[in-house]
N, C-alpha and C positions, 0 to 999 in steps of 0.2 A: 512766262519768264519770271514773274513775281513768285509763282508757286515753286519754281525750281530754286530760286534764291532762298525762299523760306525753308524748303526742305534741307538744303545744304546747311543752313544755319542750325536747324534742329539736330541734324546728324553730326554736326561738328560738336554740339553740346553733348550729344549722346556718347561720342567717342572720347571726349574729354573726361566724362564721368567714368566710363569703362576703364580708361587709363588709370584713374585714381584707385579704382577697385583692384586692378591688377597689381599696382604698386603695393598696396596694403597686403594683398594675398601673398606676394613674394616674400614679404617680411615674415608672415605667418609660416611660410614654408621653411624658413631657416630655423624655426624653434626646436626641431629635434636635435640640432647640433648642441643644444645645451646639456645633453646627457653625456657628451664626450669626456668632460673632466671626471665623471664617475665611471664611465665605461670606455677607457681609451683604446681598448682592443677593437672598437668599431670605427676607428678613424678612417679606415679604407673605404667605408661606405658613405662618407660625408659628401663625396662628389655627386652622389645620386640625389642630393637635395640642393647643393650649391649651384649646379648647372641649370636645373629647371627654374630655380628661384631667380637666378641671374637673367635668363632669357625672358621670364615672365615680367620681371622688374623693368627690363630694357624696353619691352613692348609697351608696358604701362607708361614709362617715362616719355617715350616717343609720342604716344597719344596725348598725354597730358600736356606736354610742351608744345606739340604741334597744333593743338586746338585750344591753347590757353585762353585766347581772346573770347572763345565761345563758352567758357565755363559758367558765365552768368546767365545763360539762356534759360528762360522759364520752361520747364518740361512738365507735361501732363503725365497721368497714370499710364497712358499708352506708351509714351516715350520711356517712362520708367520701366515698363515691362520689357522693352527692347534692351535696355541697359542690363537689367537683371538676367535676361536670357543669355545674351552674349557673354557677360561676365562669368556666369555659372558654368557654361559650357567650356569656356577657355580655361578657367581655374581647374575644373575637373580633369581636363585632358593633361594639363601640366602636373597635376597632383598624382597622376597614374605613373609618372616617370619612375619614382623610387620603387614601386612594386615590380616594374619590368627589370630594373637594374639590380636590385638586391634580392627579391624573392624569386626572380626568374619566371615571372608570369608572362603569358602572351598578352597582346594588346587588349583583347576583349576582357580577359580576366582582370587586368589591371584597372580598366575603366569601371568594371563592376565594383571592385573594392573602393575605388575613389568615389563613385556615386553613392555607395552605401555609407561612406564616411560623411561626406558633405551634406547628404540628405538626412543624416542622423538615423539611419535605418538600423545598421548593426548586423545585417546578414554578411557573412564572411566566408571566403574560401582560402584565407591565410591559415596555415598551420601554426597556431600561436604557441604550440609547445616547443617549436624550434625557431621561431622568428626572432630577428634581432631586436634589441631594446629600442633602437631608433625607429624601426618600423612600427612597433607597438605604440610608441609615443606619438608618431605621426598619425596613426589611426585615431587616437584619442583627441589629438589637437584638431584634426579635421572635424570631428563631431562637435567639439566645443565651439569652434568658429562657425560651423554650419548651423548649430542651434541658435547662436546669436544672430546669424544672417549677415551676408556681405553688405546688405543695405544699412543695417545698424552700425556695423564697423565703419562703413564709409561716412555715414552721417555724423558720427562722433568726431570726424576730422574736417568737416566742411561747414560752411555757412551759406545760406541762400535759399532760393526757391526750388532748387532741384530736389532737395531731400524728400518732401512729402510724396511726390510722384513715385519715387523709387521705393519708398517704404510701403506705400499702398500696393504696389505691384508685387512685392515679396510677401504680402499677406500680413503686414504689420501696420494697420491703419490707426490703431489707438496709440495715444501718446501720454506720457506721465505728466508732462507740463506742456503749455502751449508752444514753447520755443523748441524747434525740431532738434537742433544739435544738443541742447541741454537734456532733452528727453532721451536721446540716444545714449548720452553719456551716463545718465542715471540707470538706464537699462543695463549697460555694460557693467556698471558698478555693482548693481544688485546681482547680476549673473556671476560675476567673478567672486563676489562675496559667497554665493552658494558653493562655488567650486572650492574655495579655500576652506570653508567650514566643513564641507564634505570630506576633503582630504584629511583634515585633522581628525575628524570623527572616525573615519575608516582606520586610520593609523592607530588610534587609541583602542579600537575594538579588535585588533589583531592582525591587520594587513601590514605588509611591508610598505615602506614609504613609496616605492615605485608602484605597487599594486594600488595603493590608496589614491595616488594622483590620477592614475588612468581610470579607475572605477568612478572617482568623483566626477571627472570630466564627462564620462559616459552617462552618469546618472542625471546630472543637472541638465544635460543637453537632450535627455530622453533618447540617447543613442544606443547604448547596449553593448558596444564592443567590450570584450573582456580580455584579460591577459591569460586566461585559462580556458581550456576546452569546456569545462563544466560550468563556466560562468560563476555566479555567486554560490552555486551549489558546491563549488570546490571547497569552501570553508565549512559548510554545513553548520553555520553559526547563527543562532537566533539574534545575537547582538549585531552582527553585520547586516542581517536582513532588516533589523529595526532601524539601522542607520540609512539603509537604502530606500525604505518606504517613504519617509518625509522628503528625501531628495527627489525621488520620482514624482511625488505629488506636487512639489514646488515647481519642478520643470513642466508639469502639466498645466499649471495655472497660467493664464495670460499675464503679461508683465504688469498690466494695470491692476488686476486683481491682487497679484503678489505685492505690489506697491502699497495698496490699501492695507493688506494683511500686516506688512512690516511696520506700517505707521499706526497700527492699532485701530484702524477704522473698520471694525468687524461688522458693523451694520451693513455697509456696502457689500462686503464679501458675502454675507449671509443672504442678501436679497438677490444676488446675481443668479440668473437662470441656469448657467452652466455649472456653477458651484453647487446649486441644489440638485442638479442631475447627477453630478459626481458623487454627492453624499448619498444619493439613492442607489446608484449603480454599484458602488464598491461593496457595501454590505450585502446587497441582494445577490450579486454575482458570486461573491466569496461564499455566501451561505449555500447557494445552489451547488457550487463546486465541492464544497466540503461535504454536503449531504449525499449528493448523487454520484460523485466521482472519487474524491480523495479518500473517503472512509473505507472504500473497497480496495484500495491499493496500498495504503500506508497504515500499518497496524496500530501505531501509537497516536493517540488523540491529538497530542501537541504537534506532531509532525504533520498530520492531516490538516490541521487548522493553519499552521504556518504556510504550507504549500498553497492552500486555497486562497488565503489572503494575498500572498506575495505574487502569485501568478495572475490573479485578477487585477491587481494594481499595475503590474508590469505590462499586461496587455492593453488595459484601458489608457494608460498614460503613454503608450507606444514606446516605452523604454527598451523592452526586449531582454532584460536580465531574466535569468531562469535559475531555479534551484533544483529542478528535476527534469528528466526527459519525458516526452509525451507519447512515446511509441506504443505503450500499453494502456493509455487512457481510453475510456469508452467514448462512444460517439457524442454523448451529451457534453462531456468536458471539452471536446473539440468545438462543438457548436457554440458554447459559451465564450470561449476564447476568440473564435472567429468573429462573433458579433461585437465583442469588446474592441477588437482590433479595427474593425470597420468603423465603429463610432469614433474612436480616437480621443484626443485630448482637447485642451482649451484653445479657443481662437486667439491668435496673436501670441502663442506660446511656442515653445520648442517642439511640441508634439505634432503628430500627423493625424491621419484619419479624416473622416467626414467633418469632424469637430463637434464637440458637445453642444455649443450654442446653436449650431444648425439643427441638430436633432431636437433640441429644446424648442426651437421655433417651429419645426415641423409638428411637434406635439401640440403646441399652442395653436397653430393653424387649424389642426383637426378639431380642437375644442371650440375655436371661433366659428368654424363652419357648421358645427352641430348647433351652436347657439343661434346662428343666423336662421335656421329653419323655424325657430319658435318666435321670431321677430316679424313685425310687419314689413312688407316689401320696401316701404319708404324710409324705414329706420336706418340711421347712420350709426354704425358700430365702431367704437374705438378699439384698436388692437395694440395695447401697450405690452412691452416686454422689458424687464429691467436688465440693463447691461452697463457694467462699469459703475458710475456714480449717477446715472440718470435713466429716465424712462426713454425707451426707443419705441416709436410708433411705427408699426410694421405696415407698409402699404402693399398693394397688389404687385407692384414692380419688384419689391424685395422678395416676396414669396415666389414670384416667377423665376428670378435669378437663382434662388435657393433650390427650386425644383430642377432647373436645368443642370446645376452643379451636381446634385445627388444623382440625377439620371446618367450623366456622363461618368461619374465615379463608379456607379454600380455596373454600367455597361462595360467599362474598361475592366472592372474586376471579373465579371463573368467571362469576358473574352480571354483575359489572361489565364484564368484558372482553367478554362477550356483548352487553351493551347498547351499548358502543362500536362493536362490529362491526355491530350492527343499524342504527346511525346512519350507516353507509356507510364506516367506516374499515376498511382491510385487517386481517384476523385477526391477522397477525403484529404489526402496530403496536398493535392493541387489547390484545393480551396483554402486550406490553412496557409500554405506557403505564399500564395499570391496576395492573400489578405494581409500577410505580414509585410510584403514588399510594397504594396500600394499604400498601406497605412504607415509606412516607414517605422515598423516595429522592430523586427530583427529576431523574433522567435522563429524557431525552425524545427521541422520534424525530419530533417535529413535530406531534403530535396536539394538545398543549396550546398554544392560541393564543387571541387575542381574538375570533376568528371561530367558536369552538366553539359548538355549539347549547347552549341552557340545560340541556337534559336531560343532556347529557354533562358539562357544568360541575358540576352538582349531584351527579351520580354520583361524580365525582372528589372533590368536597368531602366527601361522606359516606365515601368510601374512605379519605381522609386522616384524617378525624376518628376513625373506628373503628380505623384502624391505629395511631393515636397513643395513645388512651385504652384501647384493647382492648375486646373485645366484651362480656364479661360485666359489666364495670363499668357500661357504658352501659345494657345491657339490665336489669340488676338495679336500677339507680338509677331508671330510667323506671318500672319496675313498682312499686318502692317509693313513688314519688311518687303514682302512680295509686291504689295500695291505701290509702295513708295519707290521701289526699284523700277517698276514699270513706268511710273510717272517721270522719273528722272531720265530714263532711256528715251521716252517719247518726246521729251521736251528739248532734246538735243537739236 
């Protein structure tokens, strides 16, 4: 009986937090209406945002008020995972409404576009050349909000012990300052500062204000949605590419590392393991692409160099902007981009992938294991790795969790790419496209289209969703829901 009451209290707290997330998300869903004073001809499409925002807000208000007394319940990471899972699925489903109403997509296609937006992937089946301005803005807003994370948005509005569990569940365990709400607000301030600076820089380098806003949102969120089919390549401008590169790199950095960078604490930035890996991977991969791929396809030296650097940074940061197509690239160029997309960006950033800090720890684990062979059996070896502003001592449990994650990630990748290949797509294209989906990148070789079979479409949806929220959060949350549901049923 006590267990039943305890579970009821915990799930009341969970539903109260979900209600707040849905309320905040409903407000975000109304943001495309801000373009109506500039584009009044799209007023007829406003209902496609007003109705889902109303119902989403109504559900959120009912949950928040209905379980108001339970909002102060202390929730662990496991409960936080349930909140994140329920909130993300609900928001994604309601966010698909405008694509059904305005773009005339079917349910599966609309969910695909919604998932691609909120997970900051950037793969799209919307014809951007004919899409309405409200739809284009909505895609960019989803990426901006998804990059910050529903947890960060929520924690900036609440006080209490609920915040840390939700933040950890969404992969945002690091904080800028000890107090959770202040840390979340600082993250949003930095993030919005990026977006405003990017919008101004894009505008000054030749984009229209509308394009500048959309591409800035997509760049800082490492999302990659564009208002043009050719993406950044539409302008073929070195200046616009030069603006995109720092925005993508800033989006790639963890918010803690970015905070140190903005405060001028360069020593902490330089000592960080994933920053060092980033500084190694970008020039090496760009140099290989330039030497072995781009020089053979682009006759001008400057164009070859621009393509090599831009595509390498876009793939590694999981932004997904592109300046060229890859249809005629050689196999080596495909291999480099696939590896970069699988590695992905920084931990606790807007980027996806396995994450650079995990790859760094795997490399350190290899060097530690080699050193162990030359030490006496009784020797105790410290295994430090620099992260943030302190040394992190890596124990066997952390290495084990890391190995499990990488195993699940690569297994899912192989399965997904195999499924695409079984549906008739070339193996090279299947490997590339699914690495883009699971890494939440958005680069495409043409597999992603409105003519995709539903089985491929939903495989990509699951790849994007697992890649954004990460595997253990989803698996543990589903198991917890099933186990707690059984306990409540049995205790009746």
